[in-house]
C-alpha positions in Angstrom: -53.6 -71.7 39.6 -56.9 -73.5 40.3 -58.8 -74.9 37.3 -62.4 -73.9 37.0 -65.1 -75.3 34.8 -66.2 -73.3 31.7 -69.6 -72.6 33.4 -67.9 -71.2 36.5 -65.6 -69.1 34.3 -68.5 -67.6 32.5 -70.2 -66.8 35.8 -67.1 -65.1 37.1 -66.8 -63.1 33.9 -70.4 -61.9 34.3 -69.8 -60.9 37.9 -66.6 -58.9 37.0 -68.2 -57.2 34.0 -71.1 -56.1 36.2 -68.6 -54.2 38.4 -67.3 -52.2 35.4 -68.3 -48.5 35.1 -69.4 -48.3 31.5 -69.2 -44.7 30.0 -72.4 -43.0 28.8 -72.7 -42.1 25.1 -72.1 -38.4 26.0 -68.8 -39.3 27.9 -67.7 -41.5 24.9 -68.4 -38.7 22.4 -66.6 -36.1 24.5 -63.6 -38.3 25.0 -63.5 -39.1 21.2 -63.6 -35.4 20.4 -60.8 -34.6 22.8 -58.7 -37.4 21.3 -59.2 -35.9 17.8 -58.3 -32.4 19.0 -55.2 -33.5 20.9 -54.1 -35.6 17.8 -54.4 -32.5 15.6 -52.5 -30.3 18.1 -49.7 -32.8 18.3 -49.6 -33.2 14.5 -49.2 -29.5 14.0 -46.6 -29.4 16.8 -44.5 -32.2 15.3 -44.9 -30.7 11.8 -43.5 -27.4 13.1 -40.6 -29.1 14.9 -39.9 -31.2 11.8 -40.0 -28.1 9.5 -37.6 -26.3 11.9 -35.1 -29.1 12.0 -35.4 -29.6 8.2 -34.5 -25.9 7.7 -31.6 -26.1 10.1 -30.2 -29.2 8.3 -30.6 -27.6 4.9 -28.8 -24.5 6.1 -25.9 -26.5 7.6 -25.6 -28.6 4.4 -25.6 -25.4 2.3 -22.5 -24.3 4.2 -20.6 -27.4 3.1 -21.4 -26.9 -0.6 
């Protein structure tokens, strides 16, 4: 790997960051809202799965006692 001076490194970083497509505020807000919605959907799903398995395990344990 070739060593570059700190000044050259900063120049390269500026060139690369100018190539990045930065999202608009609207895109960022929409993406954030989708993340919150999907997190809530998954939370309810896993809560339901956990409740189901908890009920099954309690039933099976009640058969032993």
